[in-house]
ZALO-88355 format. One record per atom (N, C-alpha, C): atom name; x, y, z. Coordinates in nm, 4 decimals. Example, Ala and Ser with C-alpha at 12.3 -4.5 7.8 and 13.67 -1.06 7.14 Angstrom:
REM residues 2
<site><name>N</name><X>1.3190</X><Y>-0.5690</Y><Z>0.7800</Z></site>
<site><name>CA</name><X>1.2300</X><Y>-0.4500</Y><Z>0.7800</Z></site>
<site><name>C</name><X>1.3200</X><Y>-0.3300</Y><Z>0.7800</Z></site>
<site><name>N</name><X>1.2850</X><Y>-0.2250</Y><Z>0.7080</Z></site>
<site><name>CA</name><X>1.3670</X><Y>-0.1060</Y><Z>0.7140</Z></site>
<site><name>C</name><X>1.2900</X><Y>0.0030</Y><Z>0.7870</Z></site>
END
This chain:
REM residues 99
<site><name>N</name><X>5.7023</X><Y>12.5745</Y><Z>1.2077</Z></site>
<site><name>CA</name><X>5.5461</X><Y>12.5764</Y><Z>1.2045</Z></site>
<site><name>C</name><X>5.4970</X><Y>12.4283</Y><Z>1.1945</Z></site>
<site><name>N</name><X>5.4001</X><Y>12.4207</Y><Z>1.2658</Z></site>
<site><name>CA</name><X>5.3190</X><Y>12.2841</Y><Z>1.2833</Z></site>
<site><name>C</name><X>5.2341</X><Y>12.2796</Y><Z>1.1622</Z></site>
<site><name>N</name><X>5.2266</X><Y>12.1622</Y><Z>1.0987</Z></site>
<site><name>CA</name><X>5.1209</X><Y>12.1425</Y><Z>0.9886</Z></site>
<site><name>C</name><X>5.0462</X><Y>12.0030</Y><Z>1.0178</Z></site>
<site><name>N</name><X>4.9433</X><Y>11.9818</Y><Z>0.9515</Z></site>
<site><name>CA</name><X>4.8647</X><Y>11.8397</Y><Z>0.9611</Z></site>
<site><name>C</name><X>4.9780</X><Y>11.7366</Y><Z>0.9333</Z></site>
<site><name>N</name><X>5.0791</X><Y>11.7622</Y><Z>0.8496</Z></site>
<site><name>CA</name><X>5.1449</X><Y>11.6302</Y><Z>0.8075</Z></site>
<site><name>C</name><X>5.2721</X><Y>11.6204</Y><Z>0.9130</Z></site>
<site><name>N</name><X>5.3032</X><Y>11.7406</Y><Z>1.0024</Z></site>
<site><name>CA</name><X>5.4179</X><Y>11.7234</Y><Z>1.0641</Z></site>
<site><name>C</name><X>5.3800</X><Y>11.7186</Y><Z>1.2255</Z></site>
<site><name>N</name><X>5.2484</X><Y>11.7248</Y><Z>1.2653</Z></site>
<site><name>CA</name><X>5.2094</X><Y>11.7394</Y><Z>1.3965</Z></site>
<site><name>C</name><X>5.2406</X><Y>11.6061</Y><Z>1.4790</Z></site>
<site><name>N</name><X>5.3180</X><Y>11.6315</Y><Z>1.5859</Z></site>
<site><name>CA</name><X>5.3509</X><Y>11.5055</Y><Z>1.6704</Z></site>
<site><name>C</name><X>5.2903</X><Y>11.5349</Y><Z>1.7991</Z></site>
<site><name>N</name><X>5.1915</X><Y>11.4913</Y><Z>1.8458</Z></site>
<site><name>CA</name><X>5.1060</X><Y>11.4871</Y><Z>1.9622</Z></site>
<site><name>C</name><X>5.1848</X><Y>11.4423</Y><Z>2.0700</Z></site>
<site><name>N</name><X>5.1982</X><Y>11.5332</Y><Z>2.1600</Z></site>
<site><name>CA</name><X>5.2685</X><Y>11.5047</Y><Z>2.2986</Z></site>
<site><name>C</name><X>5.1734</X><Y>11.4600</Y><Z>2.4177</Z></site>
<site><name>N</name><X>5.0540</X><Y>11.4576</Y><Z>2.3879</Z></site>
<site><name>CA</name><X>4.9692</X><Y>11.4073</Y><Z>2.4860</Z></site>
<site><name>C</name><X>4.9694</X><Y>11.5016</Y><Z>2.6094</Z></site>
<site><name>N</name><X>4.9565</X><Y>11.6530</Y><Z>2.5663</Z></site>
<site><name>CA</name><X>4.9628</X><Y>11.7599</Y><Z>2.6785</Z></site>
<site><name>C</name><X>4.8238</X><Y>11.7828</Y><Z>2.7220</Z></site>
<site><name>N</name><X>4.7354</X><Y>11.7596</Y><Z>2.6429</Z></site>
<site><name>CA</name><X>4.5912</X><Y>11.7855</Y><Z>2.6846</Z></site>
<site><name>C</name><X>4.5669</X><Y>11.9300</Y><Z>2.6557</Z></site>
<site><name>N</name><X>4.6530</X><Y>12.0092</Y><Z>2.5797</Z></site>
<site><name>CA</name><X>4.5964</X><Y>12.1559</Y><Z>2.5323</Z></site>
<site><name>C</name><X>4.4899</X><Y>12.1407</Y><Z>2.4376</Z></site>
<site><name>N</name><X>4.4746</X><Y>12.0452</Y><Z>2.3746</Z></site>
<site><name>CA</name><X>4.3470</X><Y>12.0263</Y><Z>2.2851</Z></site>
<site><name>C</name><X>4.2134</X><Y>12.0158</Y><Z>2.3758</Z></site>
<site><name>N</name><X>4.2351</X><Y>11.9784</Y><Z>2.4926</Z></site>
<site><name>CA</name><X>4.1124</X><Y>11.9731</Y><Z>2.5796</Z></site>
<site><name>C</name><X>4.0781</X><Y>12.0916</Y><Z>2.6738</Z></site>
<site><name>N</name><X>4.1442</X><Y>12.1916</Y><Z>2.6445</Z></site>
<site><name>CA</name><X>4.1220</X><Y>12.3127</Y><Z>2.7318</Z></site>
<site><name>C</name><X>4.0089</X><Y>12.4077</Y><Z>2.6530</Z></site>
<site><name>N</name><X>4.0023</X><Y>12.4069</Y><Z>2.5328</Z></site>
<site><name>CA</name><X>3.8869</X><Y>12.5040</Y><Z>2.4715</Z></site>
<site><name>C</name><X>3.7488</X><Y>12.4376</Y><Z>2.4943</Z></site>
<site><name>N</name><X>3.6564</X><Y>12.5190</Y><Z>2.5128</Z></site>
<site><name>CA</name><X>3.5299</X><Y>12.4875</Y><Z>2.5462</Z></site>
<site><name>C</name><X>3.4692</X><Y>12.4242</Y><Z>2.3871</Z></site>
<site><name>N</name><X>3.4223</X><Y>12.3169</Y><Z>2.4004</Z></site>
<site><name>CA</name><X>3.3693</X><Y>12.2384</Y><Z>2.2862</Z></site>
<site><name>C</name><X>3.2290</X><Y>12.2364</Y><Z>2.2682</Z></site>
<site><name>N</name><X>3.1663</X><Y>12.3149</Y><Z>2.1443</Z></site>
<site><name>CA</name><X>3.0320</X><Y>12.3105</Y><Z>2.1141</Z></site>
<site><name>C</name><X>3.0048</X><Y>12.1859</Y><Z>2.0185</Z></site>
<site><name>N</name><X>2.9593</X><Y>12.0856</Y><Z>2.0472</Z></site>
<site><name>CA</name><X>2.9541</X><Y>11.9735</Y><Z>1.9550</Z></site>
<site><name>C</name><X>2.8077</X><Y>11.9912</Y><Z>1.8749</Z></site>
<site><name>N</name><X>2.8483</X><Y>11.9243</Y><Z>1.7492</Z></site>
<site><name>CA</name><X>2.7352</X><Y>11.9341</Y><Z>1.6434</Z></site>
<site><name>C</name><X>2.6230</X><Y>11.8305</Y><Z>1.6957</Z></site>
<site><name>N</name><X>2.5247</X><Y>11.8426</Y><Z>1.6274</Z></site>
<site><name>CA</name><X>2.4069</X><Y>11.7473</Y><Z>1.6401</Z></site>
<site><name>C</name><X>2.4533</X><Y>11.5992</Y><Z>1.6251</Z></site>
<site><name>N</name><X>2.5218</X><Y>11.5917</Y><Z>1.5152</Z></site>
<site><name>CA</name><X>2.5762</X><Y>11.4581</Y><Z>1.4795</Z></site>
<site><name>C</name><X>2.6782</X><Y>11.4090</Y><Z>1.6002</Z></site>
<site><name>N</name><X>2.7763</X><Y>11.4938</Y><Z>1.6381</Z></site>
<site><name>CA</name><X>2.8630</X><Y>11.4721</Y><Z>1.7552</Z></site>
<site><name>C</name><X>2.7905</X><Y>11.4112</Y><Z>1.8589</Z></site>
<site><name>N</name><X>2.6796</X><Y>11.4928</Y><Z>1.9024</Z></site>
<site><name>CA</name><X>2.6022</X><Y>11.4518</Y><Z>2.0325</Z></site>
<site><name>C</name><X>2.5444</X><Y>11.2977</Y><Z>2.0062</Z></site>
<site><name>N</name><X>2.4786</X><Y>11.2856</Y><Z>1.8953</Z></site>
<site><name>CA</name><X>2.4017</X><Y>11.1652</Y><Z>1.8655</Z></site>
<site><name>C</name><X>2.5231</X><Y>11.0496</Y><Z>1.8826</Z></site>
<site><name>N</name><X>2.6384</X><Y>11.0708</Y><Z>1.8015</Z></site>
<site><name>CA</name><X>2.7476</X><Y>10.9666</Y><Z>1.8060</Z></site>
<site><name>C</name><X>2.7675</X><Y>10.9328</Y><Z>1.9431</Z></site>
<site><name>N</name><X>2.8054</X><Y>11.0499</Y><Z>2.0429</Z></site>
<site><name>CA</name><X>2.8567</X><Y>11.0247</Y><Z>2.1697</Z></site>
<site><name>C</name><X>2.7386</X><Y>10.9387</Y><Z>2.2499</Z></site>
<site><name>N</name><X>2.6210</X><Y>10.9735</Y><Z>2.2477</Z></site>
<site><name>CA</name><X>2.5115</X><Y>10.9094</Y><Z>2.2951</Z></site>
<site><name>C</name><X>2.4877</X><Y>10.7780</Y><Z>2.2552</Z></site>
<site><name>N</name><X>2.5055</X><Y>10.7445</Y><Z>2.1310</Z></site>
<site><name>CA</name><X>2.4979</X><Y>10.6119</Y><Z>2.0894</Z></site>
<site><name>C</name><X>2.6153</X><Y>10.5216</Y><Z>2.1265</Z></site>
<site><name>N</name><X>2.7055</X><Y>10.5738</Y><Z>2.1697</Z></site>
<site><name>CA</name><X>2.8031</X><Y>10.4950</Y><Z>2.2470</Z></site>
<site><name>C</name><X>2.7848</X><Y>10.4684</Y><Z>2.3898</Z></site>
<site><name>N</name><X>2.6745</X><Y>10.5172</Y><Z>2.4419</Z></site>
<site><name>CA</name><X>2.6323</X><Y>10.4873</Y><Z>2.5612</Z></site>
<site><name>C</name><X>2.6860</X><Y>10.6141</Y><Z>2.6756</Z></site>
<site><name>N</name><X>2.7254</X><Y>10.7223</Y><Z>2.6392</Z></site>
<site><name>CA</name><X>2.7582</X><Y>10.8209</Y><Z>2.7292</Z></site>
<site><name>C</name><X>2.6437</X><Y>10.9117</Y><Z>2.7547</Z></site>
<site><name>N</name><X>2.6211</X><Y>10.9556</Y><Z>2.8808</Z></site>
<site><name>CA</name><X>2.4908</X><Y>11.0456</Y><Z>2.9286</Z></site>
<site><name>C</name><X>2.5527</X><Y>11.1568</Y><Z>2.9951</Z></site>
<site><name>N</name><X>2.4748</X><Y>11.2548</Y><Z>3.0148</Z></site>
<site><name>CA</name><X>2.5111</X><Y>11.3635</Y><Z>3.0955</Z></site>
<site><name>C</name><X>2.6299</X><Y>11.4168</Y><Z>3.0860</Z></site>
<site><name>N</name><X>2.6888</X><Y>11.4557</Y><Z>2.9732</Z></site>
<site><name>CA</name><X>2.7892</X><Y>11.5145</Y><Z>2.9160</Z></site>
<site><name>C</name><X>2.7938</X><Y>11.6663</Y><Z>2.8894</Z></site>
<site><name>N</name><X>2.6768</X><Y>11.7064</Y><Z>2.8727</Z></site>
<site><name>CA</name><X>2.6558</X><Y>11.8386</Y><Z>2.8214</Z></site>
<site><name>C</name><X>2.5965</X><Y>11.9312</Y><Z>2.9318</Z></site>
<site><name>N</name><X>2.6383</X><Y>12.0724</Y><Z>2.8902</Z></site>
<site><name>CA</name><X>2.5896</X><Y>12.1864</Y><Z>2.9849</Z></site>
<site><name>C</name><X>2.5945</X><Y>12.3113</Y><Z>2.9001</Z></site>
<site><name>N</name><X>2.5406</X><Y>12.4053</Y><Z>2.9570</Z></site>
<site><name>CA</name><X>2.5187</X><Y>12.5391</Y><Z>2.8730</Z></site>
<site><name>C</name><X>2.6616</X><Y>12.5780</Y><Z>2.8295</Z></site>
<site><name>N</name><X>2.6953</X><Y>12.6552</Y><Z>2.7216</Z></site>
<site><name>CA</name><X>2.8226</X><Y>12.7032</Y><Z>2.6770</Z></site>
<site><name>C</name><X>2.8486</X><Y>12.7924</Y><Z>2.7864</Z></site>
<site><name>N</name><X>2.9692</X><Y>12.7802</Y><Z>2.8693</Z></site>
<site><name>CA</name><X>3.0246</X><Y>12.8656</Y><Z>2.9853</Z></site>
<site><name>C</name><X>3.0500</X><Y>12.9943</Y><Z>2.9524</Z></site>
<site><name>N</name><X>3.1141</X><Y>12.9963</Y><Z>2.8263</Z></site>
<site><name>CA</name><X>3.1373</X><Y>13.1496</Y><Z>2.7642</Z></site>
<site><name>C</name><X>3.0543</X><Y>13.2525</Y><Z>2.7297</Z></site>
<site><name>N</name><X>2.9315</X><Y>13.1707</Y><Z>2.6492</Z></site>
<site><name>CA</name><X>2.8298</X><Y>13.2561</Y><Z>2.6112</Z></site>
<site><name>C</name><X>2.6828</X><Y>13.1868</Y><Z>2.6485</Z></site>
<site><name>N</name><X>2.6597</X><Y>13.1662</Y><Z>2.7661</Z></site>
<site><name>CA</name><X>2.5315</X><Y>13.1045</Y><Z>2.8011</Z></site>
<site><name>C</name><X>2.4112</X><Y>13.1541</Y><Z>2.7390</Z></site>
<site><name>N</name><X>2.4103</X><Y>13.2786</Y><Z>2.7245</Z></site>
<site><name>CA</name><X>2.2855</X><Y>13.3497</Y><Z>2.6501</Z></site>
<site><name>C</name><X>2.2680</X><Y>13.2912</Y><Z>2.5073</Z></site>
<site><name>N</name><X>2.3614</X><Y>13.2363</Y><Z>2.4373</Z></site>
<site><name>CA</name><X>2.3341</X><Y>13.1865</Y><Z>2.3113</Z></site>
<site><name>C</name><X>2.2623</X><Y>13.0551</Y><Z>2.3061</Z></site>
<site><name>N</name><X>2.2306</X><Y>12.9712</Y><Z>2.4288</Z></site>
<site><name>CA</name><X>2.1528</X><Y>12.8855</Y><Z>2.4545</Z></site>
<site><name>C</name><X>2.2203</X><Y>12.7332</Y><Z>2.3996</Z></site>
<site><name>N</name><X>2.3492</X><Y>12.7601</Y><Z>2.3405</Z></site>
<site><name>CA</name><X>2.4127</X><Y>12.6297</Y><Z>2.2950</Z></site>
<site><name>C</name><X>2.4687</X><Y>12.5560</Y><Z>2.4025</Z></site>
<site><name>N</name><X>2.4627</X><Y>12.4223</Y><Z>2.3703</Z></site>
<site><name>CA</name><X>2.5410</X><Y>12.3291</Y><Z>2.4564</Z></site>
<site><name>C</name><X>2.6834</X><Y>12.3054</Y><Z>2.4315</Z></site>
<site><name>N</name><X>2.7462</X><Y>12.2892</Y><Z>2.5361</Z></site>
<site><name>CA</name><X>2.8837</X><Y>12.2417</Y><Z>2.5299</Z></site>
<site><name>C</name><X>2.9057</X><Y>12.1216</Y><Z>2.6164</Z></site>
<site><name>N</name><X>3.0472</X><Y>12.0559</Y><Z>2.5902</Z></site>
<site><name>CA</name><X>3.0718</X><Y>11.9447</Y><Z>2.6600</Z></site>
<site><name>C</name><X>3.1116</X><Y>11.9882</Y><Z>2.8098</Z></site>
<site><name>N</name><X>3.0667</X><Y>11.9319</Y><Z>2.8907</Z></site>
<site><name>CA</name><X>3.1023</X><Y>11.9682</Y><Z>3.0420</Z></site>
<site><name>C</name><X>3.2458</X><Y>11.9707</Y><Z>3.0607</Z></site>
<site><name>N</name><X>3.2804</X><Y>12.0416</Y><Z>3.1463</Z></site>
<site><name>CA</name><X>3.4055</X><Y>12.0928</Y><Z>3.2026</Z></site>
<site><name>C</name><X>3.4545</X><Y>12.0308</Y><Z>3.3386</Z></site>
<site><name>N</name><X>3.5927</X><Y>11.9840</Y><Z>3.3406</Z></site>
<site><name>CA</name><X>3.6113</X><Y>11.9325</Y><Z>3.4827</Z></site>
<site><name>C</name><X>3.7514</X><Y>11.9831</Y><Z>3.4890</Z></site>
<site><name>N</name><X>3.7773</X><Y>12.0579</Y><Z>3.6092</Z></site>
<site><name>CA</name><X>3.9110</X><Y>12.1220</Y><Z>3.6435</Z></site>
<site><name>C</name><X>3.9602</X><Y>12.1801</Y><Z>3.5289</Z></site>
<site><name>N</name><X>3.8678</X><Y>12.2711</Y><Z>3.4445</Z></site>
<site><name>CA</name><X>3.9251</X><Y>12.3345</Y><Z>3.3216</Z></site>
<site><name>C</name><X>3.9449</X><Y>12.2606</Y><Z>3.1978</Z></site>
<site><name>N</name><X>3.9201</X><Y>12.1349</Y><Z>3.1902</Z></site>
<site><name>CA</name><X>3.9231</X><Y>12.0437</Y><Z>3.0698</Z></site>
<site><name>C</name><X>3.8031</X><Y>11.9945</Y><Z>3.0379</Z></site>
<site><name>N</name><X>3.7863</X><Y>11.9165</Y><Z>2.9148</Z></site>
<site><name>CA</name><X>3.6736</X><Y>11.8579</Y><Z>2.8585</Z></site>
<site><name>C</name><X>3.6435</X><Y>11.7333</Y><Z>2.9575</Z></site>
<site><name>N</name><X>3.5198</X><Y>11.7094</Y><Z>2.9910</Z></site>
<site><name>CA</name><X>3.4776</X><Y>11.6001</Y><Z>3.0660</Z></site>
<site><name>C</name><X>3.5408</X><Y>11.4561</Y><Z>3.0216</Z></site>
<site><name>N</name><X>3.5743</X><Y>11.4582</Y><Z>2.9055</Z></site>
<site><name>CA</name><X>3.6092</X><Y>11.3198</Y><Z>2.8413</Z></site>
<site><name>C</name><X>3.7632</X><Y>11.2973</Y><Z>2.8468</Z></site>
<site><name>N</name><X>3.8312</X><Y>11.4120</Y><Z>2.9148</Z></site>
<site><name>CA</name><X>3.9850</X><Y>11.3950</Y><Z>2.9420</Z></site>
<site><name>C</name><X>4.0130</X><Y>11.2908</Y><Z>3.0636</Z></site>
<site><name>N</name><X>4.0849</X><Y>11.1896</Y><Z>3.0447</Z></site>
<site><name>CA</name><X>4.1380</X><Y>11.1081</Y><Z>3.1427</Z></site>
<site><name>C</name><X>4.2390</X><Y>11.2055</Y><Z>3.2112</Z></site>
<site><name>N</name><X>4.2224</X><Y>11.2577</Y><Z>3.3165</Z></site>
<site><name>CA</name><X>4.3029</X><Y>11.3446</Y><Z>3.4126</Z></site>
<site><name>C</name><X>4.4307</X><Y>11.2778</Y><Z>3.4304</Z></site>
<site><name>N</name><X>4.4608</X><Y>11.1708</Y><Z>3.4488</Z></site>
<site><name>CA</name><X>4.5732</X><Y>11.0975</Y><Z>3.4781</Z></site>
<site><name>C</name><X>4.6765</X><Y>11.0776</Y><Z>3.3648</Z></site>
<site><name>N</name><X>4.6095</X><Y>11.0021</Y><Z>3.2572</Z></site>
<site><name>CA</name><X>4.6648</X><Y>10.9659</Y><Z>3.1508</Z></site>
<site><name>C</name><X>4.6860</X><Y>11.0851</Y><Z>3.0347</Z></site>
<site><name>N</name><X>4.6315</X><Y>11.1990</Y><Z>3.0556</Z></site>
<site><name>CA</name><X>4.5915</X><Y>11.2888</Y><Z>2.9640</Z></site>
<site><name>C</name><X>4.5528</X><Y>11.2644</Y><Z>2.8295</Z></site>
<site><name>N</name><X>4.4673</X><Y>11.1613</Y><Z>2.8248</Z></site>
<site><name>CA</name><X>4.4228</X><Y>11.1036</Y><Z>2.6808</Z></site>
<site><name>C</name><X>4.2716</X><Y>11.1155</Y><Z>2.6900</Z></site>
<site><name>N</name><X>4.2322</X><Y>11.1340</Y><Z>2.5788</Z></site>
<site><name>CA</name><X>4.0767</X><Y>11.1338</Y><Z>2.5353</Z></site>
<site><name>C</name><X>4.0221</X><Y>11.0036</Y><Z>2.5495</Z></site>
<site><name>N</name><X>3.8986</X><Y>11.0001</Y><Z>2.6310</Z></site>
<site><name>CA</name><X>3.8431</X><Y>10.8699</Y><Z>2.6696</Z></site>
<site><name>C</name><X>3.7325</X><Y>10.8428</Y><Z>2.5595</Z></site>
<site><name>N</name><X>3.7062</X><Y>10.9408</Y><Z>2.4575</Z></site>
<site><name>CA</name><X>3.6264</X><Y>10.8999</Y><Z>2.3484</Z></site>
<site><name>C</name><X>3.6986</X><Y>10.9372</Y><Z>2.2089</Z></site>
<site><name>N</name><X>3.8272</X><Y>10.9181</Y><Z>2.2109</Z></site>
<site><name>CA</name><X>3.9116</X><Y>10.9497</Y><Z>2.0945</Z></site>
<site><name>C</name><X>3.8308</X><Y>10.9193</Y><Z>1.9589</Z></site>
<site><name>N</name><X>3.7934</X><Y>10.7889</Y><Z>1.9519</Z></site>
<site><name>CA</name><X>3.7546</X><Y>10.7391</Y><Z>1.8138</Z></site>
<site><name>C</name><X>3.6284</X><Y>10.8114</Y><Z>1.7723</Z></site>
<site><name>N</name><X>3.5374</X><Y>10.8668</Y><Z>1.8670</Z></site>
<site><name>CA</name><X>3.4020</X><Y>10.9187</Y><Z>1.8394</Z></site>
<site><name>C</name><X>3.4151</X><Y>11.0585</Y><Z>1.8827</Z></site>
<site><name>N</name><X>3.5292</X><Y>11.1171</Y><Z>1.9206</Z></site>
<site><name>CA</name><X>3.5215</X><Y>11.2622</Y><Z>1.9590</Z></site>
<site><name>C</name><X>3.4545</X><Y>11.3549</Y><Z>1.8528</Z></site>
<site><name>N</name><X>3.4123</X><Y>11.4865</Y><Z>1.9006</Z></site>
<site><name>CA</name><X>3.3653</X><Y>11.5894</Y><Z>1.8051</Z></site>
<site><name>C</name><X>3.4475</X><Y>11.6173</Y><Z>1.6755</Z></site>
<site><name>N</name><X>3.3829</X><Y>11.6622</Y><Z>1.5905</Z></site>
<site><name>CA</name><X>3.4565</X><Y>11.6926</Y><Z>1.4588</Z></site>
<site><name>C</name><X>3.5655</X><Y>11.8149</Y><Z>1.4900</Z></site>
<site><name>N</name><X>3.5315</X><Y>11.9045</Y><Z>1.5582</Z></site>
<site><name>CA</name><X>3.6037</X><Y>12.0247</Y><Z>1.6107</Z></site>
<site><name>C</name><X>3.7363</X><Y>11.9704</Y><Z>1.6904</Z></site>
<site><name>N</name><X>3.7153</X><Y>11.8660</Y><Z>1.7595</Z></site>
<site><name>CA</name><X>3.8356</X><Y>11.8036</Y><Z>1.8334</Z></site>
<site><name>C</name><X>3.9272</X><Y>11.7348</Y><Z>1.7160</Z></site>
<site><name>N</name><X>3.8854</X><Y>11.6616</Y><Z>1.6150</Z></site>
<site><name>CA</name><X>3.9566</X><Y>11.6102</Y><Z>1.5203</Z></site>
<site><name>C</name><X>4.0342</X><Y>11.6928</Y><Z>1.4338</Z></site>
<site><name>N</name><X>4.0051</X><Y>11.8286</Y><Z>1.4263</Z></site>
<site><name>CA</name><X>4.0815</X><Y>11.9056</Y><Z>1.3431</Z></site>
<site><name>C</name><X>4.1647</X><Y>12.0174</Y><Z>1.4200</Z></site>
<site><name>N</name><X>4.1398</X><Y>12.0067</Y><Z>1.5534</Z></site>
<site><name>CA</name><X>4.2198</X><Y>12.0937</Y><Z>1.6433</Z></site>
<site><name>C</name><X>4.3912</X><Y>12.0792</Y><Z>1.6230</Z></site>
<site><name>N</name><X>4.4545</X><Y>12.1654</Y><Z>1.6082</Z></site>
<site><name>CA</name><X>4.4481</X><Y>12.2948</Y><Z>1.6073</Z></site>
<site><name>C</name><X>4.4360</X><Y>12.3697</Y><Z>1.4867</Z></site>
<site><name>N</name><X>4.4036</X><Y>12.3158</Y><Z>1.4048</Z></site>
<site><name>CA</name><X>4.3745</X><Y>12.3644</Y><Z>1.2593</Z></site>
<site><name>C</name><X>4.2462</X><Y>12.4147</Y><Z>1.2239</Z></site>
<site><name>N</name><X>4.1749</X><Y>12.4896</Y><Z>1.3105</Z></site>
<site><name>CA</name><X>4.0369</X><Y>12.5198</Y><Z>1.2944</Z></site>
<site><name>C</name><X>4.0308</X><Y>12.6396</Y><Z>1.1806</Z></site>
<site><name>N</name><X>4.1378</X><Y>12.7208</Y><Z>1.2007</Z></site>
<site><name>CA</name><X>4.1469</X><Y>12.8579</Y><Z>1.1233</Z></site>
<site><name>C</name><X>4.2562</X><Y>12.8475</Y><Z>1.0265</Z></site>
<site><name>N</name><X>4.3546</X><Y>12.7704</Y><Z>1.0479</Z></site>
<site><name>CA</name><X>4.4853</X><Y>12.7929</Y><Z>0.9452</Z></site>
<site><name>C</name><X>4.5258</X><Y>12.6512</Y><Z>0.9212</Z></site>
<site><name>N</name><X>4.6177</X><Y>12.6326</Y><Z>0.8158</Z></site>
<site><name>CA</name><X>4.6758</X><Y>12.5098</Y><Z>0.7914</Z></site>
<site><name>C</name><X>4.7959</X><Y>12.4885</Y><Z>0.8460</Z></site>
<site><name>N</name><X>4.8695</X><Y>12.5953</Y><Z>0.9137</Z></site>
<site><name>CA</name><X>4.9816</X><Y>12.5926</Y><Z>0.9923</Z></site>
<site><name>C</name><X>4.9687</X><Y>12.6646</Y><Z>1.1185</Z></site>
<site><name>N</name><X>5.0248</X><Y>12.6258</Y><Z>1.2319</Z></site>
<site><name>CA</name><X>5.0058</X><Y>12.6839</Y><Z>1.3411</Z></site>
<site><name>C</name><X>5.1451</X><Y>12.6919</Y><Z>1.4164</Z></site>
<site><name>N</name><X>5.1706</X><Y>12.7933</Y><Z>1.5013</Z></site>
<site><name>CA</name><X>5.3205</X><Y>12.7868</Y><Z>1.5928</Z></site>
<site><name>C</name><X>5.3110</X><Y>12.6706</Y><Z>1.6877</Z></site>
<site><name>N</name><X>5.1987</X><Y>12.6298</Y><Z>1.7450</Z></site>
<site><name>CA</name><X>5.1925</X><Y>12.5356</Y><Z>1.8577</Z></site>
<site><name>C</name><X>5.0448</X><Y>12.4911</Y><Z>1.8836</Z></site>
<site><name>N</name><X>5.0272</X><Y>12.4155</Y><Z>1.9747</Z></site>
<site><name>CA</name><X>4.8848</X><Y>12.3641</Y><Z>2.0072</Z></site>
<site><name>C</name><X>4.8134</X><Y>12.4522</Y><Z>2.0982</Z></site>
<site><name>N</name><X>4.8756</X><Y>12.5368</Y><Z>2.1804</Z></site>
<site><name>CA</name><X>4.8111</X><Y>12.6117</Y><Z>2.2936</Z></site>
<site><name>C</name><X>4.6982</X><Y>12.6828</Y><Z>2.2388</Z></site>
<site><name>N</name><X>4.5833</X><Y>12.6676</Y><Z>2.3057</Z></site>
<site><name>CA</name><X>4.4460</X><Y>12.7232</Y><Z>2.2782</Z></site>
<site><name>C</name><X>4.4697</X><Y>12.8756</Y><Z>2.2852</Z></site>
<site><name>N</name><X>4.4108</X><Y>12.9430</Y><Z>2.1791</Z></site>
<site><name>CA</name><X>4.4021</X><Y>13.0697</Y><Z>2.1748</Z></site>
<site><name>C</name><X>4.2554</X><Y>13.1304</Y><Z>2.1272</Z></site>
<site><name>N</name><X>4.2018</X><Y>13.2429</Y><Z>2.1630</Z></site>
<site><name>CA</name><X>4.0802</X><Y>13.3118</Y><Z>2.1344</Z></site>
<site><name>C</name><X>4.1209</X><Y>13.3662</Y><Z>1.9898</Z></site>
<site><name>N</name><X>4.0383</X><Y>13.3128</Y><Z>1.9039</Z></site>
<site><name>CA</name><X>4.0485</X><Y>13.3670</Y><Z>1.7559</Z></site>
<site><name>C</name><X>3.9553</X><Y>13.4863</Y><Z>1.7202</Z></site>
END
């Protein structure tokens, strides 16, 4: 099992596949860093009116497709910081799943 203590990131970008609904604080932090035009309607549930980080080729817009690294890692949304431990303290792997 993978825990917060033994997680060994492999830079596979699995964490950049789920749709991210940023908080108001996340949006302000990213905008204050100079980023613009990074939001879109939630593609899974557009009827809810929530905004999500834009997607490029099935990944978060902030993923560098060549290096597989987050370009806003230091200011990334809170949900990204806790991934893959959103629901549990232990996981089998980092592959995104619908909970």
